[in-house]
C-alpha positions, 0 to 999 in steps of 0.5 A: 500498500502506498503511505497514508501520509501521500494521500493526506498531505497530497490528496489532489495528486494522489486523486489525480495520479489514480485516474491516470490508471483508469481505475478508482479508490476510496481516497476521499472516505481514507482522508475523513477516517484518517481525519477521524482517527486523528481526532480521536488519538488527540482526544484519547491522549488528552483524556489519558493525561487528564486522568492520569495527573488526577489520579494522583492528586487523587491519592494526595487529597485527604477530604471525602468530598472534593475526592468523591467528586473527582472520582465520580468525574474519572468514571465519566472519562474511563467510558469516554476512554473506553468508547473512543478505544472502540471507535478508534478500533472501528476506525482503524479496521475501516481505514485499512480496508479502504487503503488496501484498495488503492493501488501503487501510484505511477512513477513519475517517469510513466507515459500517460496513457488510457491502456494498452494500445497506447504501450511504448516499443524502447526496442526490438532485436530480431526482426521477425520470419515471415512466410517467404522466408519459412519457405511455407504458412507456418502454423499456429502452435495449437495446430502444429503440437497435436500434429507432432503428438506432443500437446492433448487439449482433448485430454486436458479438458477430459482431466480438468476442462477448458484451458487445460492440456497434457504434454506428451514425449518431447514437448513435457521434456521441452517444458522442462529442459526450459525450467532447469536451463533457466534457473541455471542461467538465473543463477550461473549468468545473474548472480541469482539465489535458487529458491524453492517456495510452497505453491500455496500460501496462508491469506497474509500472503496474498494481502502482502503481495498485493493480490488481495483484495483486487484479484480475488476472483482469479484465485483458487482457494481452499476454504477448508483449510484457507490456503491460496494456491499462487498465481506467481512465485512472486507472491512467496518470495515477496513473503519470504522476509516478511516482518523482518529487518534487513541490514543495507549489505544483503541488499539486493538481494536477488532470489529466482525460483520455479513454481506452478501457477495457478489462475481462474482467468475469470477476468479474461473469458473470452480472449486466447481461448485457443491454444495454450496462451492463457490457461488455468495452470502453467509454469513460470520461472521468477526472478525476485529483488529486494532493493534499496529506494536508491538502487531500486530503478538501477535493479529495473533495468538490470531485471529487464536486460535478465529476461531478455538474455533468455531471448537471446540465447534461444534467437527468437526476436524479442522488443521491450514494451514500456507500460503507460500509466492505464496498462500498470496493474494494481502494484507496479509503479513501473513495468517493462512487458518483454515479448517474443514472436509467435508466427504462427499466432501471427503475435508478439506474446508476453513472455515477461513482465517487469515491474519495480513496485517500490515500497507498496509490497514492502509496506503491506508484508513490513519489510524493512531494511537499515540504511545504517547499522543503528538507523531508522528502518524504512521499507525496502522496494521489492521487483519482480519479473517473469525469466520467463513464463511458459507455456508462451515460450514453448509457443515461440520456440515451437512456432519460430523453429518450424520446419517445412516438414512439420518437425520442430528444430530444438534451439542450441542452447537447450540440447544438454537438457534435452539429452542431445535431442536436436529435433522433435519429430511426430516419429521421435514423440 
């Protein structure tokens, strides 16, 4: 969440920023609750001070009549203190609820725009291959995969319903190879610490990462044990240091984790229904940085570069997109997408979304650090980015590396993780 002082002292600017995000937040309610809370606290402080002074005075009094009069007066003060304490608990709860509905504010450098149609292409590396260069019309993965016998949509639907699928043979091995290779790539070349985290977390973790209450309808929830299935490893990685104070020399801390991800995709009904682009269960390798406020935007650049390095190593055309305010999302102060070209689908696929959340998640999760050994703790900045997401990376490989005979060549960097297999053919599956 954002700092209440920002709302209190810069109400108009906060409202303008939220409007630029093309969303709403209960700012007027927060301002009113904050004012009421501070009034209650001031009155409570005054009454408690009066009670302490009067109690000492009563202890020194010899005269019974004035003493009883003061005791009676203090009874009324005590009643008022209890009323104010009860009111304050209610106000605190209402204020917390309202604050959780406020999105992160965009960094001043974020371009203002209404929606994704106004996002900015910052750079592109590699040219999309044309049908002429292929020598044939490239197939989309939803045809290519079944032809090769490596993707089965019908059995996925039989097992779990729509937007599920099964990978067979070298299709399953390709996904596994990508995960292992990307983890090794990030730990060996980018100095990440590999982490294995649970894919099911407590509710507090969802609030801390900014998933609740905004995305409640998109999250799978085990009601009996009140546990939540993660839609990204960002959630447990955020909460690794919840309620901790880190030392400055520990920052930046860079983690990488693979996790299965689960999303109900209720917000995307009717979109991307063909193939494996938008499904309810998928794998993802996630990069996560804890940084100081002074270095977090350098870390964001590094995060994007690390995602691009994967695209380069796979030799697939990719581009970097800067998000405008209207497509920024709930938790990010600034965000870039990395997209790979998919010639069969004929579109750019987002394979990584790299965000600087600044102190938004850290404030929710109470993650701080000491700039100086004996200094006052302040909130860290948190950053996250896919490194990369599957199955879209699988889509890009299948569609870019398909051959005239219907086979798919394995990218050279993946072959050691594929047991030396260099091509997927129907016969090989």
